[in-house]
C-alpha angles and dihedrals in degrees: 000000000000122000093244092053090047091052093049093049091048093049093049092047093048093047091049093050093048093049092049091047092052093046101043106016135066105244095182093061095045100043089119090066094055089096091068096069090044091053091047090051090050092051092046089050091053091048094049092047091054093043101044100035113132 
């Protein structure tokens, strides 16, 4: 998979999850857990950089 395709898939997946969380969840009560998606994005960024480096 190319880096651009990986980035697009990740952006679409993240946007979908955030929209669903705002529509059906209660973001004020679970603000403490907002660090988990940020950490996952950081780790995926490190993985993609190692994998797709030229």
